[in-house]
C-alpha positions as CSV (number, residue, x, y, z in Angstrom):
1,M,-13.1,20.5,-0.1
2,E,-15.2,20.5,-3.2
3,N,-12.6,22.7,-4.9
4,V,-9.7,20.9,-3.5
5,V,-9.1,17.3,-4.4
6,L,-10.1,14.9,-7.2
7,H,-9.8,11.3,-5.8
8,C,-8.7,8.3,-7.8
9,C,-8.3,4.8,-6.5
10,M,-6.1,2.0,-7.9
11,G,-7.3,-1.2,-6.3
12,A,-10.0,-1.4,-3.7
13,P,-11.8,2.0,-3.2
14,A,-11.5,3.7,0.1
15,I,-15.2,4.8,0.3
16,H,-18.4,3.2,-0.7
17,P,-21.0,6.0,-1.4
18,V,-24.7,5.4,-2.1
19,A,-25.4,5.6,-5.8
20,G,-27.7,8.2,-7.4
21,P,-28.5,9.1,-11.0
22,A,-25.9,8.7,-13.7
23,G,-23.8,11.7,-14.8
24,P,-21.9,13.2,-17.7
25,V,-19.8,11.4,-20.3
26,I,-16.0,12.1,-20.5
27,D,-14.2,11.6,-23.8
28,L,-10.9,9.9,-23.0
29,G,-9.9,9.5,-26.6
30,Y,-9.7,5.7,-26.5
31,N,-13.2,5.4,-25.0
32,L,-16.2,7.3,-23.7
33,Q,-16.7,7.0,-19.9
34,Q,-19.9,8.0,-18.2
35,A,-20.2,8.7,-14.5
36,T,-21.7,5.6,-13.0
37,S,-23.6,7.6,-10.4
38,V,-23.6,10.8,-8.5
39,T,-23.8,10.9,-4.7
40,T,-24.0,13.4,-1.9
41,V,-21.3,13.3,0.7
42,P,-23.1,13.8,4.0
43,N,-23.3,17.5,5.1
44,A,-21.1,18.4,2.1
45,Y,-21.4,18.3,-1.7
46,D,-22.3,16.2,-4.7
47,V,-19.7,13.8,-6.2
48,Y,-19.6,12.1,-9.6
49,L,-18.4,8.5,-9.4
50,F,-16.6,7.1,-12.4
51,Y,-16.2,3.4,-11.7
52,D,-14.1,0.8,-13.7
53,V,-12.2,3.3,-15.9
54,R,-9.9,1.1,-18.0
55,Y,-6.2,2.1,-18.0
56,A,-4.6,-0.9,-19.7
57,A,-5.5,-3.6,-22.2
58,S,-6.9,-6.9,-21.0
59,T,-4.3,-9.1,-19.2
60,T,-5.9,-12.3,-20.3
61,G,-4.8,-14.8,-23.0
62,A,-1.5,-13.9,-24.6
63,N,-1.1,-10.9,-22.3
64,R,-1.1,-13.1,-19.1
65,F,2.2,-12.8,-17.2
66,R,3.2,-9.9,-19.4
67,A,3.8,-6.2,-18.8
68,P,0.6,-4.1,-19.3
69,Q,-0.2,-2.7,-22.7
70,A,-2.0,0.6,-23.5
71,P,-5.8,0.3,-23.6
72,P,-7.3,-0.4,-27.0
73,S,-9.7,2.1,-28.6
74,N,-13.3,1.3,-28.0
75,R,-15.7,4.1,-28.9
76,S,-18.5,2.0,-30.1
77,A,-20.4,2.3,-26.8
78,V,-20.3,4.5,-23.8
79,Q,-18.7,2.8,-20.8
80,T,-20.8,3.2,-17.7
81,G,-18.8,1.1,-15.2
82,G,-20.4,-0.1,-12.0
83,Q,-19.3,-3.7,-12.3
84,H,-16.7,-3.1,-9.6
85,W,-14.3,-5.6,-11.2
86,S,-11.9,-7.2,-8.7
87,C,-8.5,-8.7,-9.3
88,P,-8.0,-12.2,-8.1
89,Q,-7.8,-12.2,-4.3
90,A,-6.1,-14.6,-1.9
91,G,-5.6,-14.9,1.8
92,E,-3.1,-16.7,4.1
93,A,-4.0,-19.5,6.5
94,W,-2.0,-17.9,9.3
95,G,-4.3,-14.8,9.2
96,S,-7.0,-16.9,10.9
97,I,-5.2,-16.9,14.3
98,T,-3.5,-13.5,14.4
99,G,-6.4,-11.8,16.3
100,S,-6.6,-14.5,19.0
101,F,-2.8,-14.6,19.3
102,M,-2.4,-10.8,19.8
103,Q,-5.2,-10.8,22.4
104,Q,-3.6,-13.6,24.4
105,Y,0.0,-12.3,24.1
106,N,-1.0,-8.7,25.0
107,Y,2.5,-7.4,24.1
108,G,4.3,-9.7,26.5
109,Q,1.9,-9.1,29.4
110,G,-0.1,-12.2,28.9
111,K,0.7,-15.7,27.6
112,T,4.2,-15.9,26.0
113,T,4.4,-19.6,24.9
114,F,2.1,-21.0,22.2
115,N,1.5,-24.2,20.4
116,P,-0.5,-24.9,17.3
117,S,-3.1,-26.7,19.4
118,D,-3.9,-23.4,21.2
119,F,-5.8,-22.2,18.1
120,P,-8.6,-23.8,16.0
121,P,-7.3,-25.0,12.7
122,A,-7.8,-22.7,9.7
123,G,-10.6,-23.7,7.3
124,P,-9.8,-24.7,3.7
125,P,-8.9,-21.9,1.3
126,N,-11.8,-20.4,-0.7
127,T,-10.9,-21.2,-4.3
128,T,-14.2,-20.0,-5.8
129,P,-13.9,-16.4,-7.1
130,D,-17.0,-14.2,-6.7
131,A,-18.8,-12.8,-9.8
132,R,-16.7,-9.6,-9.8
133,T,-13.3,-11.4,-10.0
134,T,-11.6,-11.2,-13.3
135,E,-8.0,-11.5,-14.6
136,D,-8.8,-8.4,-16.8
137,C,-8.8,-6.0,-13.9
138,L,-6.6,-3.0,-14.6
139,F,-9.2,-0.4,-13.9
140,L,-9.4,2.6,-11.5
141,D,-12.2,4.6,-10.0
142,V,-12.4,8.4,-10.1
143,Y,-14.3,10.5,-7.6
144,V,-14.9,14.1,-8.9
145,P,-16.7,16.8,-6.9
146,K,-19.6,17.9,-9.1
147,K,-18.7,21.5,-9.0
148,V,-15.2,20.7,-10.3
149,L,-16.4,18.7,-13.3
150,D,-19.2,21.2,-14.1
151,S,-16.5,23.9,-14.4
152,V,-14.4,22.0,-17.0
153,G,-14.4,24.0,-20.2
154,S,-15.7,27.1,-18.6
155,G,-12.4,28.5,-17.2
156,G,-12.6,26.8,-13.8
157,P,-9.3,26.1,-12.1
158,A,-7.9,22.6,-12.3
159,V,-7.8,21.0,-8.8
160,P,-5.2,18.9,-7.0
161,V,-5.5,15.1,-7.5
162,L,-5.2,12.5,-4.8
163,V,-4.5,8.9,-5.9
164,Q,-4.9,6.0,-3.5
165,I,-2.9,2.8,-4.0
166,Y,-4.4,0.1,-2.0
167,G,-2.5,-2.2,0.4
168,G,-3.3,-5.8,1.0
169,G,0.2,-7.4,1.2
170,Y,0.6,-7.2,-2.6
171,V,-1.7,-10.2,-3.0
172,S,-5.2,-8.8,-2.2
173,G,-7.1,-5.6,-3.0
174,S,-5.2,-5.0,-6.3
175,K,-3.1,-6.8,-9.0
176,D,0.3,-6.0,-7.5
177,L,2.2,-9.2,-7.1
178,N,0.0,-12.3,-7.3
179,P,1.3,-14.6,-10.0
180,S,-0.5,-12.6,-12.8
181,G,0.6,-9.1,-11.5
182,F,3.4,-6.9,-12.7
183,F,3.5,-4.5,-9.7
184,V,5.5,-1.4,-10.7
185,R,4.6,-1.7,-14.4
186,D,0.9,-2.1,-13.8
187,Q,0.9,1.0,-11.5
188,E,3.2,2.9,-13.9
189,Q,0.7,2.3,-16.7
190,G,-2.1,3.6,-14.5
191,G,-0.1,6.6,-13.4
192,N,0.9,7.6,-16.9
193,G,-2.7,7.2,-18.1
194,L,-3.8,9.4,-15.2
195,I,-1.4,12.2,-16.2
196,T,-2.7,12.0,-19.7
197,Y,-6.4,12.2,-19.0
198,I,-7.0,13.6,-15.5
199,S,-7.5,17.1,-16.9
200,K,-10.6,15.8,-18.6
201,F,-12.1,15.3,-15.1
202,G,-10.9,18.8,-13.9
203,G,-7.7,17.5,-12.3
204,N,-4.3,19.2,-12.5
205,P,-1.7,16.7,-13.8
206,K,1.0,18.9,-12.3
207,N,-0.5,18.6,-8.8
208,V,-0.8,14.9,-8.1
209,T,-0.4,13.3,-4.7
210,V,-0.3,9.6,-4.2
211,I,-1.3,8.0,-0.9
212,G,-0.8,4.4,0.2
213,E,-0.6,2.3,3.3
214,S,1.3,-0.9,3.9
215,A,1.8,-2.5,0.4
216,G,0.4,0.7,-1.0
217,G,3.1,2.7,0.8
218,G,5.7,0.1,-0.4
219,S,4.4,0.5,-3.9
220,I,5.0,4.3,-3.7
221,M,8.6,3.6,-2.6
222,H,9.1,1.5,-5.6
223,Q,7.6,4.1,-7.9
224,I,10.0,6.7,-6.5
225,T,12.9,4.4,-7.1
226,A,11.7,2.9,-10.4
227,Y,14.4,2.6,-13.0
228,S,16.8,4.1,-10.5
229,G,15.1,7.4,-11.2
230,A,16.7,7.5,-14.7
231,N,13.4,7.5,-16.7
232,G,12.4,11.0,-15.6
233,P,10.1,12.1,-12.8
234,A,7.4,9.9,-11.4
235,P,3.8,10.6,-12.5
236,F,3.2,12.4,-9.3
237,Q,4.7,15.3,-7.4
238,K,3.9,14.4,-3.8
239,A,3.5,11.2,-1.8
240,I,1.9,10.3,1.6
241,I,3.5,7.1,2.5
242,Q,1.9,5.3,5.4
243,S,3.5,2.3,7.1
244,P,5.4,1.3,3.9
245,G,5.6,-2.5,4.0
246,M,7.8,-4.9,2.1
247,E,9.4,-8.2,3.1
248,P,12.9,-8.1,1.6
249,Q,13.0,-10.6,-1.3
250,I,16.8,-11.2,-1.7
251,N,16.7,-15.0,-1.2
252,D,16.9,-16.1,-4.9
253,G,16.6,-19.8,-3.9
254,Q,13.2,-19.1,-2.2
255,R,11.9,-17.1,-5.2
256,N,12.9,-20.0,-7.5
257,T,11.1,-22.4,-5.2
258,D,8.0,-20.2,-5.1
259,Y,8.0,-20.2,-8.9
260,A,8.3,-24.0,-9.1
261,N,5.6,-24.4,-6.5
262,F,3.2,-22.3,-8.5
263,L,3.8,-24.2,-11.7
264,Q,3.3,-27.5,-9.8
265,L,0.0,-26.3,-8.3
266,A,-1.1,-25.2,-11.8
267,G,-0.2,-28.6,-13.2
268,V,2.3,-27.2,-15.8
269,S,6.0,-27.1,-16.3
270,N,6.6,-23.6,-17.6
271,V,5.1,-20.1,-18.1
272,A,4.2,-20.7,-21.7
273,Q,2.0,-23.6,-20.6
274,A,0.5,-21.6,-17.7
275,R,-0.4,-18.9,-20.2
276,Q,-2.7,-21.3,-21.9
277,L,-4.6,-22.4,-18.8
278,P,-8.2,-21.4,-18.0
279,F,-8.3,-18.5,-15.5
280,T,-10.0,-20.7,-12.9
281,T,-6.9,-23.1,-12.8
282,V,-4.5,-20.2,-12.4
283,H,-6.7,-18.7,-9.7
284,V,-6.9,-21.9,-7.7
285,A,-3.1,-22.3,-7.9
286,N,-2.7,-18.7,-6.7
287,V,-5.1,-19.1,-3.8
288,K,-3.5,-22.3,-2.6
289,Q,0.1,-21.0,-2.8
290,I,-0.7,-17.8,-0.9
291,Y,-2.9,-19.7,1.6
292,N,0.1,-21.9,2.5
293,A,2.6,-19.0,2.8
294,P,4.9,-19.1,5.9
295,Y,3.5,-17.3,8.9
296,G,3.6,-13.5,8.5
297,Q,4.4,-13.8,4.8
298,F,2.5,-13.6,1.5
299,A,4.5,-15.8,-0.9
300,Y,5.0,-12.8,-3.2
301,G,6.6,-9.5,-2.7
302,P,8.7,-6.8,-4.4
303,S,12.0,-8.0,-5.7
304,A,14.7,-6.7,-8.1
305,D,14.0,-7.4,-11.8
306,G,17.0,-5.6,-13.3
307,T,14.8,-3.0,-15.1
308,S,11.9,-1.3,-13.4
309,A,13.3,-2.4,-10.1
310,P,17.1,-2.6,-10.5
311,D,17.5,-3.3,-6.8
312,L,15.6,-3.3,-3.6
313,A,14.0,0.1,-2.9
314,A,16.1,0.5,0.3
315,K,19.3,0.0,-1.6
316,L,18.3,2.4,-4.3
317,L,17.5,5.1,-1.7
318,L,20.8,4.5,0.0
319,N,22.7,4.9,-3.2
320,G,20.8,8.0,-4.4
321,K,19.1,6.2,-7.3
322,F,15.6,7.7,-7.1
323,D,13.4,10.6,-8.1
324,R,14.4,13.4,-5.8
325,S,11.7,15.8,-7.1
326,V,8.9,14.2,-5.0
327,A,7.8,15.9,-1.7
328,V,7.2,13.3,1.0
329,V,5.0,12.8,4.1
330,V,5.8,9.5,5.7
331,G,4.8,7.8,8.9
332,H,4.4,4.5,10.8
333,N,2.4,3.1,13.7
334,V,3.8,2.1,17.1
335,N,3.1,-1.6,16.8
336,E,3.5,-2.5,13.2
337,G,4.9,-6.1,13.4
338,I,2.9,-8.0,16.0
339,G,0.2,-9.0,13.5
340,F,2.8,-10.7,11.4
341,T,4.8,-12.3,14.2
342,N,4.9,-16.1,14.4
343,P,3.6,-17.0,17.9
344,F,5.5,-20.3,17.8
345,V,9.0,-18.7,17.9
346,Q,10.5,-19.9,21.1
347,N,14.3,-20.1,20.6
348,D,17.2,-18.6,18.7
349,T,17.1,-21.3,16.1
350,Y,13.5,-20.6,15.2
351,F,14.1,-16.8,15.3
352,K,17.0,-17.2,12.8
353,Q,14.8,-19.4,10.6
354,V,12.0,-16.8,10.5
355,I,14.2,-13.8,9.8
356,G,16.6,-15.7,7.7
357,S,13.8,-16.7,5.3
358,W,14.2,-13.2,3.9
359,I,17.8,-12.5,4.5
360,P,19.8,-15.7,4.8
361,A,23.1,-15.6,6.7
362,R,22.5,-12.0,7.8
363,V,20.7,-12.5,11.0
364,A,22.1,-10.9,14.2
365,T,22.8,-13.3,17.0
366,A,22.7,-10.7,19.9
367,R,19.7,-11.0,22.2
368,V,18.8,-9.1,25.3
369,F,15.6,-10.0,27.2
370,D,15.9,-7.5,30.1
371,G,13.3,-5.1,28.5
372,S,15.9,-2.5,27.5
373,Q,15.3,-3.2,23.8
374,G,11.5,-3.2,24.1
375,Y,10.9,-6.9,24.6
376,T,11.4,-9.7,27.2
377,D,10.8,-12.8,25.2
378,Q,11.4,-14.4,21.8
379,I,8.0,-13.4,20.4
380,G,8.8,-9.7,21.4
381,R,12.2,-10.0,19.8
382,T,10.8,-11.3,16.6
383,D,8.1,-8.6,16.6
384,K,10.8,-6.0,17.0
385,A,12.9,-7.4,14.1
386,L,9.9,-7.7,11.8
387,T,8.6,-4.2,12.7
388,E,11.9,-2.6,11.8
389,L,12.9,-4.8,8.9
390,V,9.5,-4.9,7.1
391,F,7.9,-1.5,8.1
392,T,9.5,1.2,10.2
393,C,13.0,1.3,8.9
394,N,11.6,2.0,5.4
395,T,10.3,5.3,6.8
396,F,13.8,6.2,8.0
397,Y,15.4,5.2,4.7
398,L,13.0,7.8,3.0
399,D,13.8,10.5,5.6
400,K,17.5,10.1,5.1
401,A,17.3,9.8,1.3
402,F,15.4,13.1,1.1
403,N,18.0,14.9,3.2
404,N,15.7,15.0,6.3
405,L,13.3,17.4,4.4
406,T,10.3,15.0,4.8
407,H,7.5,15.5,7.2
408,A,7.3,12.4,9.4
409,Y,4.7,11.2,11.9
410,L,4.1,8.4,14.4
411,F,0.5,7.1,14.8
412,A,0.2,6.1,18.4
413,V,-3.6,5.8,19.1
414,P,-3.8,2.5,21.1
415,P,-3.4,-0.3,20.0
416,A,-1.6,1.3,17.1
417,I,-1.2,-2.0,15.3
418,H,-0.6,-2.1,11.6
419,G,-3.6,-0.7,9.7
420,T,-5.4,0.9,12.6
421,D,-4.6,4.4,11.2
422,I,-6.7,3.8,8.1
423,P,-10.1,4.6,9.7
424,Y,-8.6,7.9,10.9
425,T,-7.1,8.7,7.5
426,Y,-10.5,8.3,5.8
427,Y,-12.8,9.3,8.6
428,S,-16.0,10.8,7.2
429,G,-18.2,11.4,10.3
430,A,-19.0,14.6,12.0
431,S,-16.4,16.7,13.7
432,S,-16.5,16.7,17.5
433,N,-14.3,17.2,20.6
434,D,-13.8,13.5,21.0
435,A,-10.1,12.8,21.2
436,G,-10.2,10.1,18.5
437,V,-12.2,12.4,16.1
438,Q,-9.7,15.2,16.7
439,V,-6.8,12.8,15.7
440,A,-8.7,12.1,12.4
441,V,-9.5,15.7,11.8
442,N,-5.9,16.9,12.3
443,M,-4.5,14.1,10.2
444,Q,-6.8,15.0,7.3
445,R,-6.1,18.7,7.6
446,Y,-2.4,18.1,7.4
447,F,-2.7,15.6,4.5
448,L,-5.1,17.9,2.5
449,N,-2.8,20.9,3.0
450,F,0.0,18.8,1.7
451,A,-2.1,17.7,-1.3
452,R,-2.9,21.3,-2.1
453,T,0.5,22.9,-1.7
454,G,3.2,20.3,-0.9
455,D,3.4,21.5,2.7
456,P,1.2,20.0,5.5
457,N,1.3,23.3,7.4
458,G,-1.5,25.8,7.3
459,K,-3.6,28.2,9.3
460,D,-5.9,25.4,10.6
461,V,-3.2,23.2,12.2
462,V,-0.3,23.3,14.7
463,A,3.1,23.7,13.1
464,W,4.7,20.5,11.8
465,P,8.4,20.9,11.3
466,A,10.4,18.9,8.8
467,Y,12.2,15.7,10.0
468,S,15.6,17.5,10.1
469,S,18.8,16.2,11.6
470,A,17.0,16.0,14.9
471,A,14.8,13.2,13.5
472,Q,11.5,14.8,14.6
473,V,8.1,13.1,14.1
474,K,4.6,14.5,14.7
475,V,2.7,12.3,17.1
476,F,-0.9,11.5,16.4
477,N,-2.5,10.2,19.6
478,T,-5.5,10.7,21.8
479,T,-3.2,11.9,24.6
480,G,-0.3,14.4,23.8
481,N,-1.7,14.8,20.3
482,L,0.4,16.7,17.8
483,R,3.5,17.0,19.9
484,M,6.9,16.4,18.3
485,Q,9.3,13.7,19.5
486,R,12.5,12.0,18.4
487,D,11.9,9.1,15.9
488,D,12.8,5.9,17.6
489,V,13.7,4.2,14.3
490,A,16.5,6.7,13.6
491,N,18.9,4.0,15.0
492,E,21.9,1.9,14.1
493,R,19.8,-1.2,13.6
494,C,18.0,0.4,10.6
495,N,21.3,1.7,9.2
496,L,22.6,-1.9,9.5
497,W,19.6,-3.5,7.8
498,E,19.9,-1.0,4.9
499,E,23.6,-1.7,4.4
500,K,23.3,-5.5,4.7
501,L,20.2,-6.0,2.5
């Protein structure tokens, strides 16, 4: 792999190597960036780690709540990184009970009726940022195999680039959509900077793959549909989109309410006043608002802005308004929605209230509890709706939009809840015959083949056919691993969601 992939992270990094001596300095034009450290990947090769590489101007002061600007020139000192700056983070109160709820519910085999008194109350929100938290946080990290960087300037081949966009519900791990984030535009700024300067690290700007799970996958969907595809190709050629998550934000009344609530929590009446506030005041308002988000929600999420996001990504895909040049691998887990399902849903009225908070007046009234639809109670019904609406239908929208030429997969290793595929995607232990390890090894082989060539197939893996009109998905599981089966989200419900959004 040392001649294969140069890895960049936007948001929280995927790996945390042990630091060694500092490395070489890269001239990026606007600044001089030194490798923070060099580390040895176990049983493999040396890697230069460039932490905290600035890709945009500070987002403090007059730049708060504004689209990102190009980074200023600062060549007076060598930038060494290593501060591990973190964008403001926030968490939801409901997250404190999800683990206990899922264990007790056991997918309808356990307890099916819950009351708030069944769970300990959530503690107060943590409004004190740690020392790494800063509003000025548009940085990325670059991981470069030493052999690759050492060959720059001596005729060595440029290598494929893998860019990870972190998840976190658009409110943690990165600066996507908390009150001070600009989502598509922040990521666009990072992507364009990457294309401009990645060759300095030995990367090939014409062979870039983005990978993201959950909000990271949803972010990639929005990059593919940005500006309706009218601003030219995306700053990448390939995408690995895992469990793309986004809660449809079409309720303008709710968005206006969220805006007003933020201003109230910040103690101001408009954005101009909020721009003048100390960072700590804005941070506390952000934390409190997201902490009090409705169950399964995050207060903020992607919505149409008329420019970078002319419409919801699903609608843009449906209407052919996207960058068709991107090659796509896309997948989802079996049980995506249960971790976001409100355990207190007990009747039709509450079900409509939960689903209708995203799509008012567009909630189906049909209900069948005989198990034929995959559920036997209201919690299971809500789980099914959330799974499809927020996660799995998004994969089907991509498959259809790209004329069924995608390579699609289903992650089914029990419990296969949202996010449990990530340890397999980034597994770094030794290879063995263990069934779980083999899932990780095969996933990584497919993904690396795709990053190299745009095709996950290769001599080291079982054939992976395209999605096709047969709606085929590759199954990653500890039993029946790598078989093909029909995609269960290729259904009329997903078609209906897409049309009615």
